[in-house]
C-alpha positions, 0 to 999 in steps of 0.5 A: 618259249612264251613268257611265264607270269610269276605268282604273287606269292613268289614275288612276296617271298623274294621281297621278304628276303627268303633264300638270301643271306648267310649264317644268322641272316639266311632265310629258308625259302620254305618255312614250316608254317608254309607247309599245309601238312606239318608231318615230321617238320621240325625246327632246331637252333643251329650252333654254327649259324645261331638261327632257327633251322627249318626241316620238313622231314626227319631225314633232313633233320638227321643230315643237319646233325651231321653237318653241325658236327662236321669240322669242315662245314661252316654254314648251313642253308636249308630249303635253298631256292633255285632262283631266278625261277626262269632258269629252272623253267628253261632247263626243264624245257631244254630237257623235255621235262615238265617243270614242277607246278602248284597242284592248286593253280598249275603255276610253276613253283620255285624249286629248292635244294634241301641244303647248300653247305659252305665247306671250309677246308683251310686252303679252300672254301667252297659250296656244295648242294645236297638233296636228301631222299629216301632210297626207295624214292629214287625208283620213281620216274617223276622224282628222278626227272625233278632231280635232273632239273636240279642237277643241271641247275647246279652244274651250270653254276659249277657247284657240286650237287649230289643226292644223299639217301638214308643209307648214308645217314648213320642213325646211331651217330645222328641220334648221339648228336641229337642227345648232345646238340643242345649242350654246346653252350653250357651257359644254357643250364642254370647251374652253369649260367653264372658260374665263373669261367675258370671254375667251369674249366676246372670242373671239366678237367676234374670230370675228364680225369675221372673218365680217364681209364675208368671202367665204371658206367658213365652214370656212376661216374657223373653221380659220384662227381655231383656228390663230391663237388656238391653240384645239383644232381645231373650236373655231371651229365650236363658237363659230360654232354657239353664236353662231347658237343665241343669235341673236348672229349672224343668217343666213337660216335657210331656206337650208342651213347648210353649213360648206363654203360661204360663208354670208351674215351678215345681222346681228350683235347684240352686245347679245345677247352682252353679256346672256349669263350663263355661270354 
């Protein structure tokens, strides 16, 4: 096998530290500004990592919401590079598959996996690699060839790799999580920014009490809460979403989250409320 010359862009990104680090310090290999057609690309600030995440499709973004909401995923690294590049080139040669190349230059590109997740189940901590794809894409031969290189790369590293299709990403649940995601830190909202921590806890307990066995729609409950507590209109909704994001209030996330309807509260976890550090 002849020696391939790596492109200057690859060397530049490696020197920038792309594809390295964990948590807050991780840098995705591909960033939105690197993609010529933004399409459905989005950025979201992660709760678990505290950094901006880069997604190249709605499907990637939706899967991210699921991993953010999981109690077992402790770190999320998106657009993870399969480095060193020579490894995937060798694998492609061995499999008799053409390695992905830059359409402009014809040079081999650095392959990526959509997500490398750190899973913490208490007794063990391990990594899993996940590729996100629309089900219909799996009927394309070239797509499957690229996945075979990816699969073999992770097999040689003893890391579980799998494809997640749109069928396994529940739309209602991801939509619900998208509604509450930004409410995880209630200090982001003006009325709560300078509020005493004990007062936030007292307000939370008060709202939880109103929600318990209440047959009214959520909007009515939160409006009455705002009036009774003399808080600005909408504060009760903010607090409700915050309690959901923190899983202090537990509902069926597979059912639509509609404030104009009654929502069944499955349980309250007051211990999570006590653990919140407001800074």
